[in-house]
Backbone as CSV, one residue per row, in Angstrom:
resi,resn,N_x,N_y,N_z,CA_x,CA_y,CA_z,C_x,C_y,C_z
1,MET,0.855,-1.195,0.000,0.000,0.000,0.000,0.892,1.247,0.000
2,SER,0.566,2.210,-0.835,1.341,3.429,-0.864,1.116,4.238,0.400
3,ARG,2.115,5.032,0.768,1.979,5.869,1.960,0.837,6.865,1.786
4,GLN,0.678,7.380,0.546,-0.398,8.345,0.294,-1.769,7.729,0.520
5,PHE,-1.942,6.490,0.058,-3.245,5.852,0.228,-3.517,5.560,1.694
6,ALA,-2.481,5.189,2.433,-2.648,4.964,3.867,-3.086,6.234,4.570
7,VAL,-2.523,7.356,4.160,-2.914,8.636,4.742,-4.373,8.930,4.448
8,ILE,-4.804,8.625,3.235,-6.201,8.849,2.868,-7.129,8.042,3.764
9,LEU,-6.770,6.804,3.998,-7.622,5.965,4.842,-7.669,6.489,6.269
10,VAL,-6.537,6.991,6.744,-6.534,7.580,8.081,-7.413,8.821,8.117
11,LEU,-7.320,9.630,7.081,-8.136,10.835,7.020,-9.623,10.495,7.022
12,LEU,-10.004,9.483,6.272,-11.407,9.098,6.240,-11.832,8.388,7.512
13,ALA,-10.904,7.740,8.189,-11.144,7.144,9.510,-12.364,6.242,9.543
14,SER,-12.578,5.503,8.489,-13.792,4.694,8.449,-13.558,3.214,8.665
15,PHE,-12.318,2.754,8.493,-12.050,1.346,8.675,-10.554,1.144,8.734
16,ALA,-10.130,-0.079,9.152,-8.726,-0.462,9.118,-8.613,-1.761,8.339
17,PHE,-7.649,-1.851,7.422,-7.514,-3.054,6.612,-7.268,-4.283,7.475
18,ALA,-6.590,-4.109,8.599,-6.257,-5.266,9.427,-7.440,-5.820,10.170
19,GLN,-8.518,-5.045,10.316,-9.628,-5.479,11.144,-10.915,-5.662,10.378
20,GLN,-11.050,-5.079,9.190,-12.272,-5.239,8.410,-11.925,-5.731,7.024
21,LYS,-12.779,-6.629,6.518,-12.594,-7.143,5.183,-13.463,-6.347,4.217
22,PRO,-13.022,-6.183,2.960,-13.811,-5.395,2.024,-15.153,-6.047,1.738
23,ALA,-16.137,-5.225,1.544,-17.462,-5.745,1.202,-17.448,-6.249,-0.223
24,ALA,-17.893,-7.500,-0.407,-17.990,-8.055,-1.754,-19.290,-7.564,-2.366
25,HIS,-19.322,-6.293,-2.705,-20.606,-5.659,-3.010,-20.416,-4.598,-4.077
26,THR,-21.218,-4.700,-5.115,-21.250,-3.649,-6.126,-22.647,-3.081,-6.140
27,ALA,-22.812,-1.918,-5.596,-24.137,-1.316,-5.473,-24.459,-0.518,-6.721
28,PRO,-25.740,-0.272,-6.962,-26.131,0.529,-8.123,-25.649,1.967,-7.994
29,ALA,-25.468,2.606,-9.122,-24.995,3.987,-9.109,-25.996,4.898,-8.412
30,ALA,-25.467,5.906,-7.745,-26.329,6.830,-7.014,-26.989,7.820,-7.960
31,LYS,-28.109,8.344,-7.510,-28.780,9.414,-8.225,-28.575,10.713,-7.452
32,PRO,-28.600,11.842,-8.121,-28.442,13.100,-7.391,-29.500,13.238,-6.311
33,ALA,-29.074,13.710,-5.153,-30.010,13.878,-4.045,-30.922,15.063,-4.315
34,SER,-32.175,14.910,-3.899,-33.121,15.989,-4.124,-33.740,16.503,-2.834
35,ALA,-33.594,15.717,-1.752,-34.195,16.135,-0.492,-33.463,17.337,0.081
36,THR,-34.209,18.203,0.721,-33.627,19.398,1.331,-32.585,19.005,2.366
37,GLY,-31.445,19.671,2.329,-30.415,19.426,3.328,-29.447,18.324,2.972
38,MET,-29.628,17.639,1.832,-28.701,16.590,1.426,-27.874,17.062,0.241
39,PRO,-26.588,16.693,0.197,-25.744,17.128,-0.923,-26.101,16.377,-2.195
40,SER,-25.814,16.977,-3.329,-25.999,16.297,-4.600,-24.783,15.420,-4.888
41,GLU,-24.940,14.514,-5.825,-23.813,13.673,-6.216,-22.688,14.529,-6.803
42,ASP,-23.042,15.567,-7.547,-22.015,16.458,-8.104,-21.205,17.122,-6.998
43,THR,-21.877,17.536,-5.937,-21.163,18.180,-4.827,-20.228,17.195,-4.145
44,VAL,-20.690,15.954,-3.945,-19.839,14.935,-3.324,-18.605,14.683,-4.181
45,ASN,-18.805,14.533,-5.482,-17.662,14.284,-6.361,-16.684,15.459,-6.369
46,ALA,-17.212,16.681,-6.331,-16.337,17.859,-6.285,-15.537,17.876,-4.990
47,PHE,-16.186,17.526,-3.879,-15.501,17.456,-2.582,-14.376,16.425,-2.620
48,MET,-14.682,15.221,-3.127,-13.667,14.175,-3.177,-12.508,14.567,-4.074
49,GLN,-12.809,15.259,-5.177,-11.755,15.701,-6.079,-10.846,16.712,-5.397
50,GLN,-11.425,17.642,-4.635,-10.627,18.629,-3.920,-9.795,17.986,-2.807
51,MET,-10.364,16.971,-2.153,-9.670,16.331,-1.038,-8.565,15.394,-1.512
52,PHE,-8.856,14.585,-2.553,-7.966,13.481,-2.881,-7.582,13.408,-4.353
53,GLY,-7.828,14.472,-5.103,-7.496,14.475,-6.520,-6.010,14.393,-6.799
54,TYR,-5.188,14.674,-5.783,-3.739,14.614,-5.970,-3.226,13.173,-6.043
55,GLU,-4.070,12.180,-5.634,-3.613,10.799,-5.579,-4.138,10.020,-6.795
56,PRO,-3.292,9.794,-7.819,-3.768,9.144,-9.052,-4.160,7.687,-8.849
57,GLU,-3.682,7.050,-7.758,-4.015,5.642,-7.516,-5.415,5.469,-6.925
58,LEU,-6.047,6.563,-6.564,-7.329,6.497,-5.874,-8.481,6.896,-6.799
59,THR,-9.511,6.059,-6.839,-10.752,6.415,-7.520,-11.908,6.177,-6.563
60,TRP,-13.057,6.747,-6.876,-14.212,6.562,-6.009,-15.485,6.548,-6.838
61,LYS,-16.531,6.010,-6.218,-17.852,5.983,-6.837,-18.884,6.260,-5.758
62,VAL,-19.771,7.206,-6.012,-20.845,7.503,-5.068,-21.924,6.432,-5.237
63,VAL,-22.213,5.711,-4.165,-23.193,4.625,-4.206,-24.587,5.131,-3.859
64,SER,-24.687,5.914,-2.788,-26.000,6.419,-2.375,-25.836,7.659,-1.508
65,ILE,-26.870,8.462,-1.490,-26.969,9.643,-0.627,-28.346,9.577,0.014
66,LYS,-28.397,9.524,1.325,-29.679,9.281,1.986,-29.698,9.926,3.367
67,PRO,-30.882,10.141,3.905,-30.975,10.686,5.264,-30.576,9.640,6.294
68,THR,-30.270,10.084,7.497,-29.949,9.173,8.603,-30.935,9.403,9.736
69,GLN,-30.879,8.518,10.724,-31.713,8.683,11.908,-31.175,9.780,12.819
70,ALA,-29.929,10.167,12.605,-29.332,11.246,13.390,-29.770,12.586,12.802
71,GLN,-30.422,13.390,13.604,-30.965,14.660,13.119,-29.863,15.563,12.580
72,GLY,-30.098,16.098,11.382,-29.173,17.067,10.809,-28.021,16.474,10.028
73,LEU,-28.003,15.140,9.844,-26.923,14.506,9.090,-27.503,13.664,7.957
74,SER,-26.877,13.753,6.789,-27.190,12.837,5.701,-25.980,11.938,5.473
75,GLN,-26.239,10.754,4.938,-25.188,9.750,4.752,-24.829,9.612,3.294
76,VAL,-23.528,9.609,3.019,-23.007,9.384,1.674,-22.201,8.091,1.695
77,ASP,-22.633,7.116,0.922,-21.904,5.854,0.802,-21.067,5.889,-0.466
78,LEU,-19.787,5.548,-0.323,-18.878,5.536,-1.459,-18.135,4.219,-1.524
79,ILE,-17.693,3.859,-2.721,-16.724,2.783,-2.907,-15.404,3.452,-3.267
80,LEU,-14.423,3.270,-2.418,-13.103,3.868,-2.596,-12.163,2.774,-3.082
81,THR,-11.534,2.977,-4.229,-10.674,1.947,-4.820,-9.249,2.445,-4.915
82,GLY,-8.341,1.660,-4.321,-6.923,1.983,-4.347,-6.110,0.729,-4.572
83,PRO,-4.835,0.741,-4.207,-3.959,-0.410,-4.460,-4.436,-1.708,-3.821
84,LYS,-5.180,-1.629,-2.730,-5.679,-2.827,-2.060,-7.059,-3.241,-2.535
85,GLY,-7.589,-2.570,-3.529,-8.902,-2.922,-4.035,-9.991,-2.035,-3.458
86,PRO,-11.262,-2.379,-3.743,-12.379,-1.528,-3.305,-12.674,-1.665,-1.823
87,GLN,-13.057,-0.549,-1.210,-13.458,-0.519,0.185,-14.699,0.372,0.315
88,SER,-15.581,-0.007,1.230,-16.767,0.807,1.492,-16.415,1.923,2.463
89,VAL,-16.887,3.117,2.179,-16.625,4.295,3.005,-17.927,5.055,3.216
90,LYS,-18.113,5.593,4.410,-19.286,6.414,4.697,-18.852,7.808,5.116
91,LEU,-19.529,8.810,4.577,-19.369,10.194,5.021,-20.719,10.669,5.540
92,TYR,-20.684,11.510,6.550,-21.906,12.115,7.085,-21.790,13.626,6.934
93,VAL,-22.757,14.211,6.240,-22.700,15.632,5.878,-23.742,16.395,6.680
94,THR,-23.328,17.533,7.246,-24.252,18.339,8.039,-25.298,18.989,7.149
95,GLU,-26.411,19.344,7.747,-27.553,19.856,6.990,-27.222,21.128,6.234
96,ASP,-26.317,21.952,6.788,-25.959,23.187,6.097,-24.943,22.960,4.976
97,GLY,-24.468,21.718,4.837,-23.547,21.396,3.760,-22.141,21.911,3.958
98,LYS,-21.794,22.313,5.176,-20.489,22.938,5.407,-19.468,22.004,6.042
99,HIS,-19.915,20.883,6.594,-18.990,19.981,7.268,-19.345,18.529,6.962
100,ALA,-18.303,17.675,6.998,-18.504,16.242,6.801,-17.721,15.480,7.860
101,LEU,-18.292,14.357,8.284,-17.646,13.457,9.234,-17.433,12.123,8.543
102,ALA,-16.355,11.410,8.894,-16.100,10.085,8.350,-16.173,9.059,9.472
103,GLY,-16.670,7.879,9.145,-16.718,6.824,10.140,-18.081,6.183,10.219
104,GLU,-18.517,5.876,11.437,-19.793,5.217,11.664,-20.596,6.013,12.689
105,ILE,-21.908,6.079,12.478,-22.807,6.596,13.502,-23.203,5.427,14.390
106,MET,-22.944,5.542,15.670,-23.250,4.461,16.593,-24.461,4.813,17.438
107,PRO,-25.277,3.821,17.786,-26.360,4.091,18.732,-25.766,4.462,20.086
108,PHE,-26.444,5.310,20.822,-25.905,5.816,22.082,-26.967,5.727,23.165
109,GLY,-26.524,5.606,24.405,-27.432,5.581,25.545,-27.067,4.459,26.491
110,ALA,-27.808,4.349,27.568,-27.534,3.322,28.571,-27.736,1.917,27.999
111,ARG,-28.676,1.771,27.060,-28.903,0.492,26.374,-28.912,0.763,24.869
112,PRO,-27.739,0.962,24.299,-27.674,1.439,22.908,-28.187,0.453,21.865
113,PHE,-28.239,-0.839,22.193,-28.609,-1.835,21.187,-30.040,-2.330,21.351
114,ALA,-30.772,-1.765,22.299,-32.110,-2.279,22.621,-33.077,-2.149,21.447
115,ALA,-33.047,-1.027,20.745,-33.992,-0.819,19.644,-33.756,-1.816,18.520
116,THR,-32.485,-2.067,18.180,-32.170,-3.035,17.134,-32.534,-4.447,17.579
117,GLU,-32.273,-4.752,18.835,-32.632,-6.069,19.364,-34.144,-6.301,19.248
118,LYS,-34.908,-5.294,19.588,-36.365,-5.401,19.512,-36.823,-5.580,18.070
119,GLU,-36.220,-4.833,17.147,-36.585,-4.937,15.737,-36.276,-6.338,15.196
120,LEU,-35.147,-6.889,15.584,-34.797,-8.229,15.134,-35.733,-9.271,15.722
121,GLU,-36.064,-9.135,16.992,-37.002,-10.077,17.621,-38.327,-10.110,16.860
122,LYS,-38.737,-8.951,16.369,-40.012,-8.833,15.674,-39.943,-9.315,14.227
123,SER,-38.781,-9.162,13.584,-38.733,-9.269,12.126,-37.962,-10.452,11.564
124,VAL,-37.089,-11.099,12.337,-36.316,-12.197,11.754,-37.225,-13.357,11.382
125,THR,-36.904,-14.004,10.290,-37.720,-15.109,9.788,-36.888,-16.337,9.445
126,GLY,-35.576,-16.241,9.576,-34.696,-17.315,9.139,-34.686,-18.510,10.062
127,PRO,-34.140,-19.636,9.582,-34.009,-20.831,10.408,-33.045,-20.597,11.561
128,SER,-33.247,-21.330,12.647,-32.439,-21.104,13.840,-32.001,-22.413,14.472
129,ARG,-31.009,-22.303,15.323,-30.580,-23.431,16.158,-30.266,-22.891,17.548
130,GLY,-30.494,-23.717,18.547,-30.320,-23.273,19.922,-31.673,-22.996,20.558
131,PRO,-31.707,-22.877,21.886,-32.976,-22.704,22.608,-33.700,-21.420,22.205
132,ALA,-35.013,-21.504,22.036,-35.812,-20.331,21.677,-35.758,-19.265,22.752
133,ASN,-35.563,-19.664,24.007,-35.527,-18.714,25.123,-34.108,-18.425,25.596
134,ALA,-33.116,-18.652,24.733,-31.719,-18.408,25.108,-31.509,-16.933,25.461
135,PRO,-30.645,-16.638,26.436,-30.397,-15.244,26.803,-29.652,-14.444,25.739
136,VAL,-29.001,-15.136,24.803,-28.264,-14.462,23.732,-28.813,-14.919,22.389
137,THR,-29.160,-13.951,21.557,-29.590,-14.235,20.190,-28.569,-13.667,19.224
138,LEU,-28.036,-14.520,18.380,-27.068,-14.117,17.362,-27.736,-14.247,16.001
139,VAL,-27.874,-13.136,15.312,-28.463,-13.123,13.973,-27.339,-12.892,12.971
140,GLU,-27.248,-13.790,12.001,-26.211,-13.689,10.972,-26.848,-13.363,9.628
141,PHE,-26.408,-12.262,9.006,-26.779,-11.956,7.627,-25.646,-12.473,6.746
142,SER,-25.984,-13.425,5.872,-24.941,-14.171,5.171,-25.263,-14.338,3.686
143,ASP,-24.208,-14.492,2.906,-24.273,-14.748,1.467,-23.525,-16.048,1.230
144,LEU,-24.194,-17.036,0.665,-23.603,-18.362,0.540,-22.493,-18.436,-0.507
145,GLN,-22.351,-17.411,-1.320,-21.242,-17.345,-2.279,-20.069,-16.540,-1.734
146,CYS,-20.255,-15.931,-0.569,-19.247,-15.034,0.008,-18.126,-15.834,0.680
147,PRO,-16.872,-15.651,0.276,-15.769,-16.395,0.902,-15.569,-16.032,2.375
148,HIS,-15.873,-14.786,2.749,-15.729,-14.394,4.153,-16.776,-15.086,5.034
149,CYS,-17.955,-15.319,4.471,-18.987,-16.067,5.208,-18.537,-17.510,5.419
150,LYS,-17.902,-18.066,4.412,-17.354,-19.419,4.528,-16.323,-19.479,5.649
151,GLU,-15.484,-18.447,5.757,-14.473,-18.408,6.807,-15.100,-18.245,8.190
152,GLU,-16.230,-17.548,8.264,-16.896,-17.288,9.538,-17.624,-18.525,10.070
153,GLN,-18.102,-19.376,9.168,-18.994,-20.463,9.569,-18.408,-21.418,10.609
154,PRO,-17.139,-21.819,10.544,-16.603,-22.695,11.598,-16.704,-22.076,12.999
155,ASN,-16.528,-20.764,13.116,-16.671,-20.111,14.426,-18.109,-20.215,14.928
156,LEU,-19.066,-20.024,14.025,-20.468,-20.100,14.422,-20.857,-21.528,14.785
157,ASN,-20.332,-22.497,14.034,-20.597,-23.896,14.365,-20.009,-24.262,15.724
158,ARG,-18.807,-23.798,15.977,-18.167,-24.074,17.269,-18.949,-23.425,18.398
159,LEU,-19.413,-22.211,18.183,-20.201,-21.516,19.196,-21.482,-22.294,19.500
160,ALA,-22.116,-22.819,18.457,-23.339,-23.605,18.646,-23.058,-24.876,19.442
161,ASP,-21.898,-25.478,19.216,-21.538,-26.711,19.922,-21.165,-26.462,21.387
162,GLU,-20.491,-25.332,21.651,-19.916,-25.113,22.975,-20.750,-24.232,23.893
163,ASN,-21.684,-23.493,23.342,-22.480,-22.587,24.175,-23.966,-22.833,23.897
164,LYS,-24.620,-23.461,24.842,-26.042,-23.799,24.671,-26.965,-22.664,25.098
165,ASN,-26.395,-21.520,25.447,-27.199,-20.353,25.823,-27.298,-19.338,24.694
166,VAL,-27.042,-19.794,23.479,-27.091,-18.919,22.316,-28.071,-19.497,21.294
167,ARG,-28.945,-18.653,20.805,-29.800,-19.002,19.680,-29.236,-18.317,18.449
168,GLN,-28.912,-19.086,17.423,-28.372,-18.534,16.185,-29.456,-18.542,15.110
169,ILE,-29.596,-17.416,14.422,-30.592,-17.278,13.359,-29.878,-16.869,12.071
170,PHE,-30.178,-17.566,10.999,-29.559,-17.299,9.694,-30.510,-16.470,8.846
171,GLN,-30.023,-15.329,8.357,-30.810,-14.485,7.448,-30.074,-14.367,6.114
172,ASN,-30.788,-14.654,5.044,-30.201,-14.516,3.710,-29.913,-13.051,3.390
173,PHE,-28.727,-12.811,2.827,-28.378,-11.463,2.360,-27.472,-11.604,1.128
174,PRO,-28.022,-12.153,0.024,-27.205,-12.320,-1.182,-26.785,-10.973,-1.756
175,LEU,-25.530,-10.882,-2.142,-24.993,-9.641,-2.679,-25.130,-9.609,-4.200
176,PRO,-25.468,-8.461,-4.771,-25.692,-8.375,-6.219,-24.452,-8.627,-7.051
177,SER,-23.277,-8.543,-6.450,-22.041,-8.777,-7.195,-21.741,-10.258,-7.382
178,HIS,-22.495,-11.123,-6.732,-22.268,-12.568,-6.836,-23.297,-13.194,-7.775
179,ASP,-22.819,-14.007,-8.705,-23.697,-14.437,-9.793,-24.593,-15.631,-9.465
180,TRP,-24.346,-16.351,-8.372,-25.275,-17.433,-8.015,-25.772,-17.348,-6.574
181,SER,-25.463,-16.252,-5.896,-25.841,-16.144,-4.481,-27.352,-16.053,-4.277
182,SER,-28.055,-15.374,-5.177,-29.511,-15.263,-5.030,-30.185,-16.627,-5.212
183,LYS,-29.688,-17.409,-6.150,-30.227,-18.760,-6.348,-29.957,-19.609,-5.098
184,ALA,-28.753,-19.495,-4.538,-28.433,-20.252,-3.331,-29.312,-19.817,-2.157
185,ALA,-29.589,-18.510,-2.076,-30.459,-18.006,-1.004,-31.862,-18.591,-1.119
186,ALA,-32.347,-18.738,-2.354,-33.680,-19.317,-2.564,-33.707,-20.775,-2.120
187,TYR,-32.702,-21.537,-2.493,-32.621,-22.938,-2.043,-32.529,-22.992,-0.514
188,ALA,-31.706,-22.126,0.067,-31.543,-22.115,1.522,-32.852,-21.770,2.221
189,ASP,-33.608,-20.844,1.648,-34.895,-20.484,2.233,-35.821,-21.695,2.265
190,CYS,-35.822,-22.450,1.209,-36.707,-23.622,1.136,-36.238,-24.729,2.074
191,VAL,-34.938,-25.010,2.095,-34.419,-26.024,3.025,-34.662,-25.581,4.468
192,GLY,-34.573,-24.275,4.708,-34.726,-23.739,6.048,-36.119,-23.868,6.633
193,ARG,-37.090,-24.219,5.808,-38.448,-24.423,6.313,-38.608,-25.808,6.939
194,GLY,-37.577,-26.647,6.797,-37.573,-27.978,7.393,-36.738,-28.012,8.658
195,PRO,-36.271,-29.188,9.050,-35.482,-29.325,10.288,-34.212,-28.477,10.272
196,SER,-33.891,-27.884,11.416,-32.737,-26.986,11.474,-31.424,-27.716,11.263
197,ASP,-31.337,-28.974,11.724,-30.074,-29.690,11.545,-29.800,-29.944,10.063
198,VAL,-30.859,-30.191,9.305,-30.705,-30.368,7.856,-30.271,-29.052,7.206
199,PHE,-30.862,-27.956,7.655,-30.515,-26.662,7.074,-29.040,-26.336,7.281
200,PHE,-28.560,-26.456,8.519,-27.172,-26.057,8.775,-26.183,-27.034,8.143
201,LYS,-26.581,-28.289,7.968,-25.751,-29.231,7.216,-25.688,-28.795,5.753
202,PHE,-26.807,-28.338,5.220,-26.864,-27.849,3.843,-25.961,-26.628,3.660
203,VAL,-26.031,-25.683,4.594,-25.181,-24.490,4.528,-23.700,-24.880,4.535
204,ASP,-23.323,-25.765,5.456,-21.927,-26.199,5.511,-21.492,-26.835,4.198
205,SER,-22.380,-27.613,3.581,-22.017,-28.291,2.335,-21.851,-27.301,1.182
206,ILE,-22.650,-26.237,1.175,-22.483,-25.215,0.131,-21.134,-24.515,0.290
207,PHE,-20.798,-24.150,1.522,-19.508,-23.505,1.741,-18.355,-24.431,1.345
208,ALA,-18.491,-25.728,1.649,-17.432,-26.676,1.308,-17.266,-26.802,-0.209
209,ALA,-18.375,-26.665,-0.939,-18.342,-26.809,-2.401,-18.293,-25.466,-3.115
210,GLN,-18.109,-24.393,-2.399,-18.240,-23.043,-2.947,-17.413,-22.826,-4.216
211,ASN,-16.201,-23.316,-4.223,-15.317,-23.090,-5.377,-15.720,-23.902,-6.603
212,ASP,-16.553,-24.910,-6.411,-16.971,-25.760,-7.529,-18.321,-25.349,-8.117
213,ILE,-19.012,-24.434,-7.449,-20.335,-24.014,-7.915,-20.186,-22.812,-8.846
214,THR,-20.906,-22.846,-9.953,-20.901,-21.741,-10.900,-22.346,-21.374,-11.224
215,ALA,-22.514,-20.250,-11.898,-23.854,-19.848,-12.314,-24.462,-20.865,-13.276
216,GLY,-23.613,-21.601,-13.983,-24.104,-22.581,-14.938,-24.537,-23.897,-14.313
217,ASN,-23.898,-24.292,-13.198,-24.230,-25.594,-12.607,-24.928,-25.490,-11.256
218,VAL,-25.301,-24.261,-10.856,-25.775,-24.045,-9.487,-27.012,-24.877,-9.164
219,ASP,-27.961,-24.992,-10.085,-29.175,-25.760,-9.789,-28.858,-27.227,-9.543
220,ALA,-28.059,-27.800,-10.405,-27.701,-29.212,-10.240,-26.919,-29.432,-8.951
221,LYS,-25.972,-28.558,-8.674,-25.152,-28.702,-7.464,-25.998,-28.577,-6.204
222,LEU,-26.855,-27.554,-6.146,-27.637,-27.325,-4.931,-28.707,-28.396,-4.732
223,THR,-29.264,-28.882,-5.826,-30.235,-29.983,-5.717,-29.560,-31.211,-5.112
224,ASP,-28.366,-31.505,-5.586,-27.614,-32.652,-5.061,-27.228,-32.443,-3.600
225,LEU,-26.776,-31.251,-3.261,-26.386,-30.967,-1.874,-27.585,-31.023,-0.943
226,ALA,-28.740,-30.583,-1.415,-29.952,-30.669,-0.597,-30.300,-32.126,-0.313
227,ASP,-30.184,-32.970,-1.332,-30.421,-34.408,-1.138,-29.476,-34.978,-0.083
228,LYS,-28.210,-34.661,-0.216,-27.206,-35.214,0.700,-27.377,-34.695,2.124
229,ALA,-27.942,-33.491,2.267,-28.155,-32.922,3.601,-29.368,-33.530,4.297
230,GLY,-30.230,-34.183,3.536,-31.402,-34.804,4.136,-32.720,-34.227,3.686
231,ALA,-32.697,-33.290,2.732,-33.930,-32.745,2.157,-34.185,-33.444,0.819
232,LYS,-35.349,-33.217,0.250,-35.658,-33.773,-1.067,-35.285,-32.746,-2.125
233,GLY,-34.172,-33.005,-2.809,-33.600,-32.025,-3.706,-34.529,-31.508,-4.782
234,THR,-35.285,-32.392,-5.423,-36.169,-31.943,-6.507,-37.286,-31.046,-5.973
235,GLU,-37.777,-31.353,-4.788,-38.817,-30.510,-4.179,-38.239,-29.147,-3.786
236,ILE,-37.015,-29.151,-3.292,-36.359,-27.888,-2.916,-36.127,-27.036,-4.162
237,ALA,-35.710,-27.658,-5.256,-35.474,-26.925,-6.506,-36.766,-26.284,-7.001
238,ALA,-37.866,-27.031,-6.919,-39.156,-26.482,-7.352,-39.584,-25.335,-6.459
239,CYS,-39.371,-25.476,-5.170,-39.698,-24.414,-4.213,-38.869,-23.160,-4.476
240,ALA,-37.576,-23.364,-4.782,-36.666,-22.228,-4.995,-37.063,-21.389,-6.198
241,ALA,-37.756,-21.995,-7.146,-38.138,-21.282,-8.371,-39.424,-20.486,-8.219
242,LYS,-40.105,-20.595,-7.087,-41.388,-19.925,-6.911,-41.213,-18.440,-6.574
243,PRO,-42.082,-17.580,-7.091,-42.028,-16.146,-6.755,-42.133,-15.884,-5.251
244,GLU,-42.887,-16.711,-4.547,-43.029,-16.551,-3.098,-41.666,-16.643,-2.405
245,THR,-40.823,-17.564,-2.895,-39.493,-17.729,-2.296,-38.625,-16.509,-2.578
246,THR,-38.693,-16.014,-3.803,-37.955,-14.793,-4.130,-38.375,-13.648,-3.218
247,SER,-39.662,-13.535,-2.970,-40.178,-12.483,-2.088,-39.651,-12.640,-0.669
248,ARG,-39.581,-13.859,-0.194,-39.072,-14.095,1.165,-37.597,-13.691,1.274
249,VAL,-36.815,-14.019,0.259,-35.394,-13.623,0.268,-35.276,-12.104,0.210
250,GLU,-36.086,-11.460,-0.618,-36.048,-9.999,-0.727,-36.396,-9.333,0.601
251,LYS,-37.333,-9.911,1.343,-37.695,-9.352,2.649,-36.542,-9.473,3.632
252,SER,-35.797,-10.568,3.559,-34.630,-10.740,4.425,-33.564,-9.695,4.098
253,VAL,-33.338,-9.464,2.810,-32.373,-8.440,2.392,-32.842,-7.058,2.842
254,ALA,-34.137,-6.780,2.695,-34.673,-5.477,3.104,-34.498,-5.262,4.601
255,LEU,-34.681,-6.315,5.390,-34.467,-6.201,6.833,-33.021,-5.842,7.118
256,GLY,-32.099,-6.526,6.457,-30.682,-6.214,6.665,-30.351,-4.781,6.304
257,LYS,-30.848,-4.336,5.161,-30.566,-2.962,4.738,-31.147,-1.946,5.718
258,SER,-32.313,-2.250,6.291,-32.919,-1.325,7.254,-32.083,-1.201,8.517
259,LEU,-31.214,-2.188,8.749,-30.333,-2.184,9.918,-28.902,-1.805,9.543
260,GLU,-28.730,-1.243,8.338,-27.434,-0.770,7.836,-26.466,-1.890,7.512
261,VAL,-26.956,-3.083,7.235,-26.082,-4.150,6.750,-25.701,-3.831,5.309
262,ASN,-24.401,-3.807,5.019,-23.956,-3.548,3.648,-22.807,-4.463,3.235
263,ALA,-22.514,-5.458,4.054,-21.456,-6.414,3.741,-21.771,-7.720,4.453
264,THR,-21.174,-8.795,3.965,-21.374,-10.087,4.617,-20.024,-10.714,4.970
265,PRO,-19.991,-11.460,6.087,-21.092,-11.640,7.030,-21.207,-10.452,7.978
266,THR,-22.421,-10.154,8.411,-22.663,-9.199,9.488,-23.471,-9.915,10.562
267,LEU,-23.015,-9.801,11.802,-23.670,-10.457,12.927,-24.315,-9.416,13.828
268,PHE,-25.389,-9.813,14.486,-25.995,-9.012,15.546,-26.091,-9.889,16.781
269,ILE,-25.477,-9.460,17.871,-25.517,-10.206,19.129,-26.338,-9.391,20.114
270,ASN,-27.548,-9.878,20.378,-28.517,-9.115,21.188,-28.634,-7.678,20.691
271,GLY,-28.689,-7.536,19.378,-28.885,-6.230,18.756,-27.616,-5.465,18.454
272,ARG,-26.483,-5.923,18.943,-25.210,-5.227,18.712,-24.607,-5.693,17.397
273,MET,-24.382,-4.763,16.476,-23.803,-5.121,15.180,-22.329,-5.463,15.335
274,ILE,-21.955,-6.615,14.792,-20.575,-7.088,14.844,-20.131,-7.402,13.423
275,PRO,-19.069,-6.780,12.920,-18.596,-7.121,11.575,-18.012,-8.522,11.553
276,GLY,-18.096,-9.174,10.415,-17.506,-10.492,10.277,-15.996,-10.432,10.347
277,GLY,-15.394,-11.574,10.580,-13.940,-11.657,10.576,-13.308,-11.669,11.945
278,LEU,-14.111,-11.615,13.022,-13.541,-11.692,14.357,-13.044,-13.109,14.626
279,ASP,-11.969,-13.219,15.405,-11.522,-14.548,15.802,-12.499,-15.126,16.827
280,TYR,-12.437,-16.436,17.020,-13.417,-17.111,17.864,-13.384,-16.594,19.302
281,ASP,-12.203,-16.390,19.853,-12.106,-15.960,21.252,-12.782,-14.609,21.463
282,THR,-12.595,-13.683,20.523,-13.228,-12.372,20.651,-14.740,-12.494,20.513
283,LEU,-15.187,-13.296,19.553,-16.619,-13.519,19.380,-17.230,-14.095,20.652
284,LYS,-16.562,-15.057,21.262,-17.077,-15.679,22.484,-17.121,-14.682,23.636
285,LYS,-16.126,-13.814,23.722,-16.131,-12.796,24.779,-17.355,-11.890,24.665
286,ILE,-17.676,-11.492,23.434,-18.828,-10.627,23.234,-20.124,-11.356,23.597
287,VAL,-20.212,-12.625,23.224,-21.388,-13.433,23.562,-21.504,-13.592,25.070
288,ASP,-20.413,-13.923,25.733,-20.432,-14.088,27.180,-20.811,-12.803,27.892
289,PHE,-20.320,-11.680,27.382,-20.654,-10.376,27.968,-22.128,-10.088,27.793
290,ALA,-22.659,-10.370,26.591,-24.073,-10.118,26.337,-24.948,-10.970,27.253
291,GLU,-24.524,-12.190,27.517,-25.296,-13.070,28.400,-25.379,-12.504,29.815
292,LYS,-24.293,-11.900,30.273,-24.261,-11.342,31.635,-25.127,-10.095,31.770
293,GLN,-25.454,-9.453,30.634,-26.243,-8.234,30.700,-27.728,-8.533,30.876
294,LYS,-28.124,-9.778,30.661,-29.540,-10.134,30.765,-29.976,-10.250,32.235
């Protein structure tokens, strides 16, 4: 990484390469903002050019401009591309258009995650494992084509084996940049309506075969994997092709987006958003801490 690009990342203060993995996500191009108090795409691009136009290795793309729950701030999502590849960046612009902040807006208060926890309790629909009344609920938004999700899965499996006070819920969040993830999400939704042990065996088998699955063979591969996991593959394939299943997957994605999920895997532990890529010991510490708060 060039020293100049490292300085840019420090200036934006939105992430660290050592602790966050890039989002495997290509979002649609942004449209100029029209709401009062939000900057236009032209203004954002002019700002970025003035700030970082001196660095020829750096390019950017405005993904979206939208209001936030924080009064007086609008959010600008960008894809910043440099020597290490694309990274997601967020800027927050004041209503008067005179100042911008980089980083994340965090919930604040004595119980900062309570509202998100309540929303998840009300809205999650995915298959689960672990006691329904467990003191800790872990919700995972995952993409079955995502290599980072594949890396995360052994930690989640180990957590399920070693901690019986955790309920894990799987929510589909296929990314548009992946060419067979939506099809896999549809199959997973259908398998997930059956026994949970069959579902999680199916998920593990997809991750194990991830490098062998293509957009051309995905139906045959997933039908076979569903059979081997204990479901009826042909019935699952027929279910996956139904508009109702597509709608269910879209609702799961919409739930994630409403909670600011923009990369996979993203975890929520009793409402607390946790980025994927944590080592097992750190993940367990957070789970154990959440259990003590109940």
